Each structure stands twice: as C-alpha cells, then as structure tokens.
LONU-719731 format. One record per residue (C-alpha): residue number from 1; x, y, z. Coordinates in steps of 0.5 Angstrom, whole numbers. Layout:
REM LONU-719731
ATOM  nr     x     y     z
ATOM NUM     X     Y     Z
...
***
This chain:
REM LONU-719731
ATOM  nr     x     y     z
ATOM   1   107   116   167
ATOM   2   100   117   165
ATOM   3    97   115   158
ATOM   4    95   119   153
ATOM   5    88   119   149
ATOM   6    85   122   144
ATOM   7    80   128   146
ATOM   8    76   133   142
ATOM   9    76   140   144
ATOM  10    72   146   141
ATOM  11    76   152   139
ATOM  12    70   157   140
ATOM  13    69   155   148
ATOM  14    75   150   150
ATOM  15    70   145   152
ATOM  16    73   138   152
ATOM  17    69   132   150
ATOM  18    71   124   149
ATOM  19    68   124   142
ATOM  20    68   128   136
ATOM  21    61   131   134
ATOM  22    59   136   129
ATOM  23    56   141   134
ATOM  24    59   143   140
ATOM  25    54   142   146
ATOM  26    57   147   150
ATOM  27    56   153   146
ATOM  28    52   150   140
ATOM  29    57   152   135
ATOM  30    58   148   128
ATOM  31    64   145   125
ATOM  32    69   148   131
ATOM  33    71   141   134
ATOM  34    78   139   133
ATOM  35    82   133   135
ATOM  36    87   134   141
ATOM  37    91   129   146
ATOM  38    90   129   153
ATOM  39    92   125   159
ATOM  40    88   119   161
ATOM  41    90   118   168
ATOM  42    85   116   173
ATOM  43    81   121   177
ATOM  44    81   122   184
ATOM  45    77   116   187
ATOM  46    79   111   182
ATOM  47    86   109   184
ATOM  48    89   116   184
ATOM  49    93   118   190
ATOM  50    89   124   194
ATOM  51    93   130   196
ATOM  52    92   134   201
ATOM  53    91   142   200
ATOM  54    94   147   203
ATOM  55    91   154   206
ATOM  56    92   160   202
ATOM  57    92   167   205
ATOM  58    86   172   204
ATOM  59    87   179   203
ATOM  60    82   185   203
ATOM  61    81   190   196
ATOM  62    84   196   200
ATOM  63    92   193   199
ATOM  64    98   197   201
ATOM  65   102   195   194
ATOM  66   103   201   189
ATOM  67   101   201   182
ATOM  68   105   197   178
ATOM  69   110   202   173
ATOM  70   108   201   166
ATOM  71   114   201   161
ATOM  72   113   205   155
ATOM  73   115   202   148
ATOM  74   116   209   145
ATOM  75   111   208   140
ATOM  76   105   212   142
ATOM  77   100   209   138
ATOM  78   102   202   141
ATOM  79   102   205   148
ATOM  80    95   208   147
ATOM  81    92   201   145
ATOM  82    95   197   151
ATOM  83    93   203   156
ATOM  84    99   207   157
ATOM  85   104   201   156
ATOM  86   106   194   158
ATOM  87   105   192   165
ATOM  88   110   188   169
ATOM  89   107   180   169
ATOM  90   102   182   163
ATOM  91   101   177   157
ATOM  92    99   180   151
ATOM  93    96   176   145
ATOM  94    97   180   138
ATOM  95    93   177   132
ATOM  96    93   179   125
ATOM  97    93   176   117
ATOM  98   100   174   115
ATOM  99   104   179   112
ATOM 100   100   185   116
ATOM 101   106   187   120
ATOM 102   106   184   126
ATOM 103   113   182   127
ATOM 104   115   188   124
ATOM 105   112   192   129
ATOM 106   114   188   135
ATOM 107   121   188   133
ATOM 108   121   196   133
ATOM 109   117   196   140
ATOM 110   123   191   142
ATOM 111   128   195   140
ATOM 112   125   201   143
ATOM 113   124   198   150
ATOM 114   131   195   149
ATOM 115   134   202   149
ATOM 116   130   204   155
ATOM 117   132   198   159
ATOM 118   139   197   158
ATOM 119   140   203   163
ATOM 120   136   199   168
ATOM 121   140   192   167
ATOM 122   134   189   164
ATOM 123   134   185   157
ATOM 124   129   184   152
ATOM 125   129   177   149
ATOM 126   125   176   142
ATOM 127   124   169   140
ATOM 128   122   166   134
ATOM 129   119   159   132
ATOM 130   118   161   125
ATOM 131   124   165   122
ATOM 132   132   163   123
ATOM 133   137   168   126
ATOM 134   139   170   120
ATOM 135   132   172   117
ATOM 136   131   176   124
ATOM 137   138   180   123
ATOM 138   136   182   116
ATOM 139   129   185   118
ATOM 140   133   189   123
ATOM 141   138   191   118
ATOM 142   132   193   113
ATOM 143   129   197   119
ATOM 144   135   200   122
ATOM 145   135   197   128
ATOM 146   142   192   128
ATOM 147   145   196   134
ATOM 148   139   195   138
ATOM 149   140   191   145
ATOM 150   135   185   143
ATOM 151   137   178   145
ATOM 152   135   173   139
ATOM 153   133   166   139
ATOM 154   130   161   134
ATOM 155   127   156   139
ATOM 156   120   152   139
ATOM 157   121   148   146
ATOM 158   117   152   151
ATOM 159   121   148   157
ATOM 160   128   150   154
ATOM 161   125   157   153
ATOM 162   122   158   160
ATOM 163   129   155   163
ATOM 164   133   160   159
ATOM 165   129   166   160
ATOM 166   129   164   168
ATOM 167   137   164   168
ATOM 168   137   171   164
ATOM 169   135   175   170
ATOM 170   131   181   170
ATOM 171   127   182   163
ATOM 172   124   188   160
ATOM 173   120   184   155
ATOM 174   119   177   152
ATOM 175   116   176   145
ATOM 176   114   170   142
ATOM 177   113   169   135
ATOM 178   109   165   134
ATOM 179   105   161   140
ATOM 180   102   156   134
ATOM 181   109   154   133
ATOM 182   111   153   140
ATOM 183   110   146   143
ATOM 184   111   143   150
ATOM 185   114   136   152
ATOM 186   109   135   157
ATOM 187   104   132   152
ATOM 188   104   128   146
ATOM 189   101   132   140
ATOM 190   104   136   134
ATOM 191   105   144   135
ATOM 192    99   148   133
ATOM 193    94   143   135
ATOM 194    89   145   140
ATOM 195    92   142   146
ATOM 196    99   144   145
ATOM 197    97   151   144
ATOM 198    93   151   150
ATOM 199    99   148   154
ATOM 200   104   152   151
ATOM 201   101   159   152
ATOM 202    99   157   160
ATOM 203   106   155   161
ATOM 204   109   162   158
ATOM 205   103   166   162
ATOM 206   105   162   168
ATOM 207   112   165   167
ATOM 208   110   172   166
ATOM 209   106   172   172
ATOM 210   112   169   176
ATOM 211   117   173   174
ATOM 212   113   180   173
ATOM 213   116   180   166
ATOM 214   111   182   160
ATOM 215   110   177   155
ATOM 216   107   178   148
ATOM 217   105   172   144
ATOM 218   104   173   137
ATOM 219    98   169   134
ATOM 220    96   166   127
ATOM 221    89   167   125
ATOM 222    84   163   121
ATOM 223    80   165   115
ATOM 224    75   168   119
ATOM 225    79   173   122
ATOM 226    79   169   129
ATOM 227    86   167   133
ATOM 228    87   160   131
ATOM 229    87   155   137
ATOM 230    83   154   143
ATOM 231    79   160   145
ATOM 232    81   159   152
ATOM 233    87   162   150
ATOM 234    84   169   149
ATOM 235    81   168   156
ATOM 236    88   167   159
ATOM 237    92   173   157
ATOM 238    91   180   160
ATOM 239    90   183   153
ATOM 240    88   181   146
ATOM 241    90   186   140
ATOM 242    88   185   133
ATOM 243    92   188   127
ATOM 244    88   190   121
ATOM 245    88   192   114
ATOM 246    89   190   107
ATOM 247    96   188   105
ATOM 248    95   192    99
ATOM 249    94   198   103
ATOM 250    99   202   106
ATOM 251    95   203   113
ATOM 252    94   199   118
ATOM 253    90   199   124
ATOM 254    91   196   131
ATOM 255    85   195   135
ATOM 256    85   192   143
ATOM 257    79   187   144
ATOM 258    80   186   151
ATOM 259    85   189   156
ATOM 260    85   188   163
ATOM 261    89   194   165
ATOM 262    86   199   160
ATOM 263    80   201   156
ATOM 264    78   196   151
ATOM 265    77   198   143
ATOM 266    82   203   143
ATOM 267    85   204   136
ATOM 268    92   206   133
ATOM 269    94   207   126
ATOM 270   100   206   123
ATOM 271   103   207   116
ATOM 272   107   201   112
ATOM 273   113   204   109
ATOM 274   120   202   107
ATOM 275   123   203   114
ATOM 276   118   200   118
ATOM 277   111   202   121
ATOM 278   110   209   122
ATOM 279   105   212   127
ATOM 280    99   216   124
ATOM 281    98   222   129
ATOM 282    92   225   126
ATOM 283    88   219   123
ATOM 284    81   223   122
ATOM 285    85   228   117
ATOM 286    88   221   114
ATOM 287    81   218   113
ATOM 288    78   225   111
ATOM 289    83   226   106
ATOM 290    81   227    98
ATOM 291    74   228   100
ATOM 292    70   231    94
ATOM 293    65   237    94
ATOM 294    58   237    93
ATOM 295    57   229    92
ATOM 296    51   226    94
ATOM 297    51   220    98
ATOM 298    57   222   103
ATOM 299    57   224   110
ATOM 300    62   225   115
ATOM 301    61   221   122
ATOM 302    64   223   128
ATOM 303    65   217   132
ATOM 304    69   214   138
ATOM 305    74   209   138
ATOM 306    76   207   145
ATOM 307    78   214   148
ATOM 308    80   217   141
ATOM 309    75   221   137
ATOM 310    75   219   130
ATOM 311    72   222   124
ATOM 312    71   218   118
ATOM 313    67   219   111
ATOM 314    61   214   110
ATOM 315    59   213   103
ATOM 316    53   210   100
ATOM 317    50   209    93
ATOM 318    43   207    92
ATOM 319    43   205    84
ATOM 320    37   202    80
ATOM 321    37   195    80
ATOM 322    35   190    74
ATOM 323    35   184    79
ATOM 324    29   181    82
ATOM 325    33   181    89
ATOM 326    37   188    89
ATOM 327    44   187    92
ATOM 328    46   190    99
ATOM 329    54   191    99
ATOM 330    57   193   106
ATOM 331    64   195   107
ATOM 332    66   197   114
ATOM 333    60   196   117
ATOM 334    55   191   120
ATOM 335    50   188   114
ATOM 336    44   187   119
ATOM 337    45   194   121
ATOM 338    44   197   114
ATOM 339    38   193   113
ATOM 340    35   195   120
ATOM 341    36   203   117
ATOM 342    33   201   110
ATOM 343    27   198   114
ATOM 344    26   204   118
ATOM 345    27   209   113
ATOM 346    22   205   108
ATOM 347    17   204   114
ATOM 348    17   211   118
ATOM 349    19   216   113
ATOM 350    16   213   106
ATOM 351    23   213   103
ATOM 352    23   207    98
ATOM 353    29   203    96
ATOM 354    25   197    93
ATOM 355    28   196    86
ATOM 356    35   199    88
ATOM 357    42   196    89
ATOM 358    45   199    96
ATOM 359    52   200    97
ATOM 360    55   202   103
ATOM 361    63   204   104
ATOM 362    67   207   110
ATOM 363    72   210   107
ATOM 364    80   209   108
ATOM 365    79   201   110
ATOM 366    76   203   117
ATOM 367    71   199   121
ATOM 368    66   202   125
ATOM 369    62   198   130
ATOM 370    58   203   135
ATOM 371    51   204   133
ATOM 372    52   212   133
ATOM 373    54   211   126
ATOM 374    46   210   124
ATOM 375    44   217   123
ATOM 376    50   218   119
ATOM 377    49   212   115
ATOM 378    41   214   114
ATOM 379    44   221   112
ATOM 380    48   218   106
ATOM 381    43   214   104
ATOM 382    38   220   104
ATOM 383    43   224   100
ATOM 384    44   219    95
ATOM 385    37   217    94
ATOM 386    35   224    93
ATOM 387    41   227    89
ATOM 388    42   232    94
ATOM 389    49   233    97
ATOM 390    50   234   105
ATOM 391    54   240   106
ATOM 392    62   239   107
ATOM 393    63   242   113
ATOM 394    58   238   117
ATOM 395    58   232   121
ATOM 396    53   227   123
ATOM 397    52   222   129
ATOM 398    46   219   133
ATOM 399    43   212   134
ATOM 400    36   210   131
ATOM 401    31   206   134
ATOM 402    26   202   130
ATOM 403    21   207   131
ATOM 404    25   212   127
ATOM 405    27   216   134
ATOM 406    34   218   134
ATOM 407    37   216   141
ATOM 408    43   220   145
ATOM 409    50   217   144
ATOM 410    56   218   149
ATOM 411    61   223   149
ATOM 412    58   228   145
ATOM 413    63   234   147
ATOM 414    69   230   145
ATOM 415    66   228   138
ATOM 416    64   235   137
ATOM 417    71   238   139
ATOM 418    75   233   134
ATOM 419    70   236   129
ATOM 420    71   243   131
ATOM 421    79   242   131
ATOM 422    78   239   123
ATOM 423    74   246   121
ATOM 424    67   243   121
ATOM 425    62   248   123
ATOM 426    55   244   123
ATOM 427    53   238   127
ATOM 428    47   234   126
ATOM 429    46   230   132
ATOM 430    41   228   138
ATOM 431    40   232   144
ATOM 432    47   232   147
ATOM 433    45   233   155
ATOM 434    50   237   159
ATOM 435    56   235   155
ATOM 436    61   241   155
ATOM 437    60   243   147
ATOM 438    65   247   143
ATOM 439    63   254   141
ATOM 440    65   253   134
ATOM 441    60   248   132
ATOM 442    53   249   131
ATOM 443    48   244   133
ATOM 444    42   242   129
ATOM 445    38   238   134
ATOM 446    35   231   130
ATOM 447    30   228   134
ATOM 448    27   223   129
ATOM 449    29   221   122
ATOM 450    23   226   119
ATOM 451    27   232   122
ATOM 452    33   230   119
ATOM 453    30   229   112
ATOM 454    27   236   113
ATOM 455    34   239   115
ATOM 456    36   236   108
ATOM 457    30   240   105
ATOM 458    28   233   102
ATOM 459    21   230   101
ATOM 460    19   223   100
ATOM 461    16   224    93
ATOM 462    23   227    91
ATOM 463    26   221    93
***
C-alpha cells in the first residue's frame, strides 16, 4: 500500500507542490495554497512496476451516433440555463450562498423528473451529506412533493454511494448535496479538503460518464463567492451554474458560467415563495417594475444574458461631496468600467465629476457583465449631472471606446424587439448594421458621446 504524505494544492489552478508558499508559482495568485494529502508511491523508474499500455480506437469527427436526448426538468428557467435540459452522462456543478435555495430548487427538479421518468422505469436519487432523511422529508412536505417518486439517502462515503447506484439500474438523475461533505476511502484526508473534493468529484463524474446518468453536484462557496475546493473541479464537470441573490430579497438568479452542451452565461429568474421557487416568465417587466417618471439619473439598458434579451434600469447619482477624495460606489456593475466611463466623459466631453460622489446601481439586484451597458451608464450619469431626466419610453445600449466613440454591439434586433414588446418607442444606440429591426421603435443613432449629450439637450456648461 502506498504511503501518504502531505502535499499543497492551489485552490485556484490545482497546481500541486511539496511545500507551502504564500504565492502559487503556476497562476501567481496569493494566499490560495492549502494542505492536502497525496500518495508518496515512487514514480516509474524508481522501484515502481512499469505497465504496458493498450492501443485505443480512433474515430472521425463525423460519427454515426444520434444526438443524446435531453431530459427536461419541467422547470423552464432551469432547462433554459442548462441549454435545453439534462444531457445523459453529464456532470453539473451548482454553487451559491448558504440559504439561497439550492437544495429547494434541486428537490423540485428531482420531483418533476421523477414523475416523468417513472413511466420509463428510471429512478431519481437524491443523496444528502448534510441533512438527515427526516429533514429532507420535512422540506418535501413543505413544498408539496411528498408523493414524488424520489429515492432518498443520507450518506457521505463515495464508494458506498457509487456501488449502491450501480445496483439501482436505470437512473434518470442523481443529486449529490453537497460535494464538500463527500469523502473517498481511497485517500486519508478529512471531508472538505482539497484532496477529498477532487477525488470524490472525480469518482462521481466517472460514474456519470460510465452509466450515462446525469449527476448534479451541489458546491459550497467561499466568502469571495467562488465554489470552495480545487478549481480543477470546475474544469472536470460539464456545466457550472451559480445561484445568485440576496437572502433578504425574494428573487433569485440562476446563471450558467460554463456549459459544454449549450450557451454559457444563460440566465433564469426565480421568486422564492412559501411553496418553493417559482419561475419568473418575464424578467424584464420585473426589473422595470415601479419606475418613477421624470427622475434624473435613470436609464433603461437593453441587455442580453446568454440568448435572452433583458431590460434593466440603471440608476446614477452624482452628488456634491465634502470629502477630499470623492466616493465611487457601484452595485451590479464593474467598478473599473465606471471609472473608465467617468474618465471618457471628463476628457472627451468636458463634463467634470470632480468634487462629486458618484453612486451607480442596477435596479432589481441584477448584475451586468457585458460592455454594451457603457452607453446606458453614461446616459444615466449625464442625466444626473445635468438634472434633466431621460424619456421614460426610451432604451439605451452601446459600447464606449476611450476615444469617446460608440461601438456597435451584437444582436441589436433582439434587444429592440424586447423593448418594443414592453412598450418602448425610442432607442439611443450605435449603428445596427443589417439587423432586422422592429418598426415600433425609433432609433436615434449615436456615433459618439457628444451626439448623446446633444440628443439629451445638455451642454457641458449646464453640467
């Protein structure tokens, strides 16, 4: 039997070293190396027995196999994020803050899939390493799912779990809640350590591929919002999904970060109610609900999350500051990108934000990542600084370059069609190219920030 010795693993890139260091030499990240355990078996050529490899079969890209049939969960927002449903043999990792609703969502999905697969003699298994069976049954009763055909187990030994699942026959879905509680007897380390998470995840993923069973792994997150454990776990799985939201707010956002079987950065919206998580069919109407009329500093951004168009309100406030260094506070957007937009407005347009605190907020708890929001942020800042409100029936989108020019963005037609559906009549946007545009929205073409300021009837002296 191979001896075990201490090893140190970077939880950012998975690099393994023999001694601890404050900085990872592979990815140059600080304070990311943690102690694990590994095998000290001698390498090949130093006492280990050499093994002969076997030849493998190579095939062409044009295979004869049919595309695998996805199994839908019955929850449209979840299926959208997964790219249309669960693929046989896929491994999905879902992370989120404690109490955000991960277990609730997966129990609802397991119950829905269980009812569909019962006719095909396929089982759904939910294995929890954190809760007892009585606790799982209490949650199912609260959600009205006590009669759902879902098999439950409370276990943390991965070897026992895989052996039990192989005896169950055809499986439609396996949920592991959570991967940080699982442990493998193959290595001597405590559950939750980097080594155990890596080995346990690898065994479960191999089981999924070997048996064509979709497996969903629940992952804890760190205080930085990243899934705890080795970063290599996210590389091993097929899909990585984050469940976002504030526990004090009833709305939750499910967002895919990686998806081998569909578009990444797809988004689904849920509302937490007493009976569980309910789908929000029209998120744009939700994020625009309760807008005030004729208020300076508010602009509606026509965005795109994955394949879904989404309208959100961007709110800005530029207020006089008594501080030597004015504050810059951002919620829902990139702080560095706000600094860039402010610098361009000052250098290219003569609008001074010196001596002013700048606050930026994306309404509804939404987080925006695409650069197409630059123009909407600039519009909200110009409106707040000048005190002139933007027309309520207008949307804004476009990317700003450092020269002050506005660059075109992708899928303008999809954004404008969503705006038309919600009753917007005017769009401030860059050149749209050959996109098929709706007739109900008038487009005011914006080539640079000077044109946007002129369109609002603002002069730098007024600001």
